[in-house]
C-alpha positions as CSV (number, residue, x, y, z in Angstrom):
1,X,-29.3,-48.9,10.7
2,X,-27.3,-48.6,7.5
3,X,-27.5,-44.9,7.8
4,X,-26.1,-45.0,11.4
5,X,-23.2,-47.2,10.2
6,X,-22.5,-44.9,7.3
7,X,-22.4,-41.9,9.6
8,X,-20.1,-43.7,12.0
9,X,-17.8,-44.7,9.2
10,X,-17.8,-41.1,7.8
11,X,-17.0,-39.6,11.2
12,X,-14.2,-42.2,11.6
13,X,-12.8,-41.4,8.2
14,X,-12.9,-37.6,8.9
15,X,-11.3,-37.8,12.3
16,X,-7.7,-38.2,11.1
17,X,-8.2,-35.3,8.6
18,X,-9.6,-33.0,11.4
19,X,-6.7,-34.0,13.7
20,X,-4.2,-33.3,10.9
21,X,-5.8,-29.8,10.3
22,X,-5.5,-29.0,14.0
23,X,-1.9,-30.1,14.0
24,X,-1.2,-28.0,10.9
25,X,-2.4,-24.8,12.5
26,X,0.7,-22.7,13.4
27,X,1.0,-20.8,16.7
28,X,2.3,-17.3,17.0
29,X,2.8,-16.0,20.5
30,X,2.7,-12.2,20.9
31,X,4.6,-10.6,23.7
32,X,4.1,-6.8,23.7
33,X,5.1,-4.3,26.3
34,X,2.1,-2.2,25.4
35,X,-1.7,-2.1,25.2
36,X,-3.4,-4.1,22.4
37,X,-5.2,-1.0,21.3
38,X,-2.0,0.8,20.1
39,X,-2.1,1.5,16.3
40,X,1.3,-0.1,15.8
41,X,0.1,-3.5,17.1
42,X,-3.1,-3.3,15.0
43,X,-0.8,-2.8,12.0
44,X,1.0,-6.1,12.7
45,X,-2.2,-8.2,12.9
46,X,-3.8,-6.4,9.9
47,X,-0.8,-7.2,7.6
48,X,-0.5,-10.7,9.0
49,X,-4.1,-11.3,7.8
50,X,-3.3,-9.7,4.4
51,X,-0.5,-12.3,4.1
52,X,-3.1,-15.1,4.6
53,X,-2.5,-15.8,8.3
54,X,-5.9,-15.5,9.9
55,X,-6.3,-16.1,13.6
56,X,-8.5,-19.2,14.3
57,X,-8.2,-20.5,10.7
58,X,-4.7,-21.4,9.8
59,X,-2.8,-19.7,12.7
60,X,-3.4,-19.4,16.4
61,X,-2.4,-16.0,18.0
62,X,-1.7,-16.3,21.7
63,X,-1.6,-12.7,22.8
64,X,0.2,-11.3,25.9
65,X,0.1,-7.5,26.6
66,X,1.8,-6.1,29.6
67,X,0.4,-2.6,29.4
68,X,3.8,-1.3,30.4
69,X,3.9,-3.3,33.6
70,X,7.4,-5.0,34.0
71,X,6.2,-7.7,36.3
72,X,3.4,-8.7,33.9
73,X,5.8,-8.6,31.1
74,X,8.1,-11.1,32.8
75,X,5.2,-13.5,33.5
76,X,3.9,-13.1,29.9
77,X,7.3,-13.9,28.4
78,X,7.7,-17.0,30.5
79,X,4.2,-18.2,29.6
80,X,4.8,-17.6,25.9
81,X,8.1,-19.5,25.9
82,X,6.7,-22.4,27.9
83,X,4.0,-22.9,25.3
84,X,6.6,-23.6,22.6
85,X,5.0,-21.6,19.8
86,X,6.3,-21.8,16.2
87,X,7.4,-18.1,16.5
88,X,7.2,-15.3,18.9
89,X,6.5,-11.7,18.0
90,X,8.1,-9.3,20.5
91,X,6.9,-5.6,20.6
92,X,9.3,-3.0,22.0
93,X,12.7,-3.2,23.6
94,X,11.7,-4.4,27.1
95,X,9.9,-7.4,25.6
96,X,13.0,-8.4,23.7
97,X,15.3,-8.0,26.7
98,X,12.9,-10.1,28.8
99,X,12.5,-12.9,26.2
100,X,16.3,-13.2,26.0
101,X,16.3,-14.5,29.5
102,X,14.1,-17.5,28.6
103,X,14.7,-18.4,24.9
104,X,17.3,-20.6,23.3
105,X,15.9,-21.7,20.0
106,X,12.4,-20.3,19.4
107,X,12.4,-17.8,16.5
108,X,11.6,-14.3,17.7
109,X,10.6,-11.5,15.4
110,X,10.7,-8.0,16.9
111,X,9.5,-4.5,16.2
112,X,9.7,-1.2,18.2
113,X,13.3,-1.9,19.1
114,X,15.7,1.0,19.3
115,X,19.0,-0.8,19.1
116,X,19.2,-4.5,18.7
117,X,22.9,-4.8,19.1
118,X,23.1,-2.8,22.3
119,X,20.7,-5.1,24.0
120,X,22.4,-8.3,22.7
121,X,19.6,-9.4,20.4
122,X,21.8,-9.5,17.3
123,X,25.5,-9.3,16.4
124,X,25.3,-8.3,12.8
125,X,22.4,-6.6,11.0
126,X,22.9,-8.3,7.7
127,X,23.1,-11.7,9.3
128,X,21.8,-11.7,12.9
129,X,23.4,-15.1,13.6
130,X,20.8,-16.1,16.2
131,X,17.1,-16.6,16.6
132,X,16.2,-12.9,16.9
133,X,15.5,-10.6,14.0
134,X,13.1,-7.9,12.8
135,X,12.9,-4.2,12.2
136,X,14.4,-1.4,14.4
137,X,13.2,2.1,15.0
138,X,16.7,3.8,15.4
139,X,15.1,5.7,18.2
140,X,18.2,5.7,20.4
141,X,20.2,7.1,17.4
142,X,17.5,9.8,16.9
143,X,17.2,11.0,20.5
144,X,20.2,13.4,20.3
145,X,18.9,14.5,16.9
146,X,15.5,15.3,18.5
147,X,17.3,17.7,20.8
148,X,18.9,19.4,17.7
149,X,15.5,19.6,16.0
150,X,13.9,21.2,19.1
151,X,16.7,23.7,19.4
152,X,16.3,24.5,15.7
153,X,12.6,25.0,16.2
154,X,13.2,27.2,19.4
155,X,16.4,29.1,18.8
156,X,16.2,30.7,22.2
157,X,16.0,27.3,24.0
158,X,18.5,27.3,27.0
159,X,17.0,24.6,29.3
160,X,15.4,21.4,28.0
161,X,13.6,18.8,30.1
162,X,13.9,15.1,29.5
163,X,11.2,12.8,30.8
164,X,12.6,9.3,31.2
165,X,12.0,5.9,32.8
166,X,15.3,4.8,34.5
167,X,14.2,1.1,34.1
168,X,14.2,1.4,30.3
169,X,16.8,-1.0,28.8
170,X,18.8,1.7,27.0
171,X,18.3,4.5,29.5
172,X,21.9,4.9,30.7
173,X,23.8,4.9,27.3
174,X,21.0,7.0,25.7
175,X,21.2,9.6,28.6
176,X,24.9,9.9,28.1
177,X,24.5,10.6,24.4
178,X,21.8,13.2,25.0
179,X,23.8,15.0,27.7
180,X,26.7,15.1,25.2
181,X,24.4,16.6,22.5
182,X,23.0,19.1,25.0
183,X,26.5,20.3,25.9
184,X,27.5,20.5,22.2
185,X,24.4,22.7,21.6
186,X,25.0,24.9,24.6
187,X,21.7,23.7,26.3
188,X,21.3,22.6,29.9
189,X,19.4,19.3,30.1
190,X,17.1,18.6,33.1
191,X,16.3,14.9,33.5
192,X,13.3,13.9,35.5
193,X,12.6,10.2,35.9
194,X,9.4,8.3,36.6
195,X,8.5,4.7,36.8
196,X,4.7,4.9,37.0
197,X,1.9,6.9,35.5
198,X,1.0,7.9,39.1
199,X,4.1,10.0,39.1
200,X,3.5,11.9,35.9
201,X,1.8,15.0,37.4
202,X,4.6,15.5,39.9
203,X,7.2,14.9,37.2
204,X,5.8,17.7,35.0
205,X,5.6,20.0,38.1
206,X,9.3,19.3,38.6
207,X,10.2,19.9,35.0
208,X,8.5,23.3,35.0
209,X,10.0,24.2,38.4
210,X,13.5,23.5,37.1
211,X,13.0,26.0,34.3
212,X,12.4,23.7,31.3
213,X,11.6,25.7,28.2
214,X,11.1,22.6,26.1
215,X,10.7,18.8,26.6
216,X,11.8,15.5,25.0
217,X,9.9,12.3,26.1
218,X,11.8,9.0,26.1
219,X,10.5,6.3,23.8
220,X,9.7,3.8,26.7
221,X,6.3,2.1,26.5
222,X,5.5,3.6,29.9
223,X,4.9,6.9,28.1
224,X,3.7,5.5,24.8
225,X,0.7,3.9,26.3
226,X,-0.2,7.2,28.0
227,X,0.2,9.5,25.0
228,X,-3.0,11.5,25.5
229,X,-2.2,12.2,29.2
230,X,1.5,13.1,28.4
231,X,0.3,15.5,25.7
232,X,-2.2,17.1,28.0
233,X,0.3,17.6,30.8
234,X,2.8,19.2,28.3
235,X,0.2,21.6,27.1
236,X,-0.9,22.4,30.7
237,X,2.6,23.3,31.7
238,X,3.3,25.1,28.4
239,X,6.2,22.9,27.5
240,X,6.9,22.7,23.7
241,X,7.5,18.9,23.3
242,X,9.1,16.7,20.7
243,X,8.0,13.0,20.7
244,X,9.6,9.8,19.4
245,X,6.3,8.2,18.2
246,X,3.6,9.4,15.9
247,X,0.8,8.4,18.3
248,X,1.7,11.4,20.5
249,X,1.3,13.7,17.6
250,X,-2.0,12.1,16.7
251,X,-3.1,12.7,20.3
252,X,-2.5,16.4,19.8
253,X,1.2,16.7,20.6
254,X,3.4,19.6,19.2
255,X,6.1,17.7,17.3
256,X,7.0,14.2,16.2
257,X,10.4,13.3,14.7
258,X,11.0,9.6,14.0
259,X,10.3,6.5,12.0
260,X,6.8,5.2,11.0
261,X,6.5,2.7,13.9
262,X,3.2,1.1,12.6
263,X,5.0,0.4,9.3
264,X,7.8,-1.4,11.1
265,X,5.2,-3.5,13.0
266,X,3.5,-4.3,9.7
267,X,6.9,-5.2,8.3
268,X,7.4,-7.6,11.2
269,X,4.4,-9.6,9.9
270,X,6.4,-10.3,6.7
271,X,9.2,-11.7,8.9
272,X,6.7,-13.9,10.8
273,X,5.2,-15.1,7.4
274,X,8.7,-16.2,6.2
275,X,9.5,-18.0,9.4
276,X,6.2,-19.8,9.4
277,X,7.1,-20.9,5.9
278,X,10.5,-22.3,7.0
279,X,13.0,-19.4,6.9
280,X,15.5,-19.1,9.7
281,X,15.8,-15.8,11.6
282,X,19.6,-15.9,11.2
283,X,19.1,-15.6,7.4
284,X,16.7,-12.6,7.7
285,X,18.6,-9.3,7.9
286,X,17.5,-6.7,10.5
287,X,16.0,-3.7,8.8
288,X,16.3,0.0,9.5
289,X,13.5,2.4,8.6
290,X,13.7,3.9,5.2
291,X,12.6,7.4,6.2
292,X,12.5,9.6,9.2
293,X,9.5,12.0,9.5
294,X,9.0,15.5,11.0
295,X,5.5,16.6,11.8
296,X,4.5,19.9,13.5
297,X,1.2,21.0,15.1
298,X,1.3,24.7,14.1
299,X,-2.1,25.3,15.5
300,X,-1.0,24.1,19.0
301,X,2.1,26.2,18.8
302,X,0.0,29.3,18.2
303,X,-2.3,28.4,21.1
304,X,0.7,27.9,23.4
305,X,2.2,31.2,22.2
306,X,5.3,29.4,21.0
307,X,6.9,31.0,17.9
308,X,8.5,28.2,15.8
309,X,11.4,28.9,13.5
310,X,10.2,29.3,9.8
311,X,13.2,27.1,8.8
312,X,11.9,24.1,10.8
313,X,8.4,24.6,9.5
314,X,9.7,24.5,5.9
315,X,11.5,21.2,6.7
316,X,8.4,19.5,8.1
317,X,6.7,16.6,6.2
318,X,3.4,17.7,7.7
319,X,2.2,20.9,9.4
320,X,-1.2,21.3,11.0
321,X,-2.2,24.9,10.4
C-alpha cells in the first residue's frame, strides 16, 4: 500500500515537470513550395539539428510541402499560420508570397527567394523592418547574366529559348530584363510557358520547332522539382541548357550558374535558431550569397556535339571531363 501511495505521489510530482517540458518545446512550421526530398531542404534540417534543435526532442517541426502545387501551397500556408508556431520557415519565393497574405506578426525565415524587396517581403536588407528575413539567391539578378554566359559558351548562338511558368511571382519583371539582355547581345529570345509537368513534352517540342539553339530554365519550383525530367528533355532535343540551381547539374545537366542554394537553406537554420532564442526578424539582416558558381558538364557537351568556348571552360569552377 505504501508503495502504491509513493508511486502516486511520484507521478503527481512529475506531472508539472512533464507539462512544463511539453510547453517549453518550440514549434517550427515549414512551408516549402517543393518536395521534401530536395537536397536544399535536407540541408536546412541537418544544420538545424547541428545547432541543437532536434525534432521531437526540444522542437516540433510541422512540415508542409506543396510539391509545386499552388492550391496545396495556399492551404499549407493557412494551416501553418493558424497553428501559431514560434517561427515559420518558408522555402522559395511562392511560399513567401503566399504567407504574406496570412501573416501579421509570426516570424518568417526564408530561403530560395530571388528578390525579397520586389515581392514586398522586406524594405531594407540591412534592417528588414518587418517579420520576414533570411537569405536570398539573387536568381532574378542572375537570369540576364545566365544569358550572357550561355552566349559566351556558344558564340554562334542566335536564338535562345526560355522555359518559364507565367504564374511565378517574378515572371513579368524578370522576363522584361531577360528580353532587354537578349536584345543587347543580339540574340532572339523565344519564351515558352508552361504551368504543369504534363505540358513539358509539348513545351520542348515548341522550343525546338521555333529554332532554339540553347535554353535557359526559369528558377520556379515547378521545374526544380522535375530536374531529371527537364535535363532528359533538353538532351533529347539537343538543347544546350544553363540552369539556375545545382540540382539540375547533378541530374546530368550541361551548365549551372548560380549560388549554392543548399548553403542558403542551411544558413536559414541559423536565423531560425536566433529567433527561437529571442531575436527579432527585423534585427536580422537579409543575406546575399557570398559566391556565384559556374559548373560545366564537358562530357555531355561532347555527347551532344556542342563545342563550348575554351574561355568559358577556363572560367568554370568545376568541369566534368
